[in-house]
Steps between C-alpha positions, in 0.01 A plus 500: 500500500783270406354161408808325660487598866642359825389646824715406806245526780551510871199339660584582862430228747271334247152593625298720266427763766875549539568547134522841338219608271749519217604135562137382504432692176794331328414154613138550389605622157795263413473185300747282697619498860844353560672440831633280773253219561410623852432851374278376217298296747448815711352711212301228314192543716490873418582466128366158404452542124862546405766272352758419772864411446710415804838361602613375841755661734837561332338515159525874479696532173274242328193683629607839378612364156163323466316821586703700243452235231120509546506879492707480179229287347261789528350440849462737788671314786521578869797357682409499866731542797418491874537837666655748264634402163816708554585385849650141462246470211520427131524850353883498467517165339215593271700796362815287473337222304273744323801615284439185298142617435539854377141531378345420839417797709570449873314690775552455878195525721600554867355314792512505884824335606523284814691766693199742469221241547685338791569829664131574498428179684774560760412867570731771383862369479602681184435864601874585460772377264516131439686238295375173335725194476417155368662207686467274196846410376374338181598802291714691747797362702467461873818705532326798334190452704706504820672818387166668436363388836796650681472820302127538578555425867771762529269759332227481765235454234196277537589180319245290308598139416348327199523121439618431860490122467369215289498121517842490334638802694472424872670719762541803276292731723696385808827571322382842391402575864849404616646745253268777607566432870860600436375857486131503615404429865295188567203693630442681172136488399431267204203343330392227250203538267370163373284419200438867425156553341438124485333228716689469828614862511655587838782683655733481802698774673810393691855585592799426277625229729159329473501552123816289475304195605174579325355276221478653159436403136475659149157640598645714776639847494726601791545845651785617720440836657746788546600662822180697514262211430271427787245223588181687562210274600661208297557702184832633355527880486810679377523863606549767233610755753174685575478663845195291588691175443728570795241356743629220716160334517619181329586155613 
């Protein structure tokens, strides 16, 4: 094994039971765990005898460079990401900055992204094609986000929204709903999964018009159903097209 190793690890929602066995093996065997402060705090109870290095929000480049530097010094380092390391995670930046550390071997360890874990809470909203869009305009222009929302709405795919709002980004979910309502009817089945896999986990199923006025934050994942998505006993179910799904026994 290369003595200079950086694993980029998706930890899922953050609870050990929702991590992959591969992720657990890596975190148990590495020397150093590096990550966003909140994510380090989530895993410390499960892996207490590790050296931890963390940076706050918006410290991604510093965090990745720090992890690579520690790996280049001969350590086995795990750079942790919420959900999956390749879905709005640190794997891409690790490879970009890793060009300055040619002796460091990089390996990506997948995790359960919020679209998957949130869907499990809400029922079965992702049975057919779906798209994932982040509403954060910190790294992507709002003009491009709006373009992607309109394209997804016109495709009749289920839409999953990451990063719907934060303390500094109020009204973003409502604005996104206004764009979707240009194409999608107001009674479309939608849902919000909150604090997935963490204390306070809960979900709500509602209509798109109700979603427009719903409260959300960075710990929420939002789902907008397609034209075949139904509310069945307060869970979201998207039809795949099976004959048995054509029952009208829904509300």
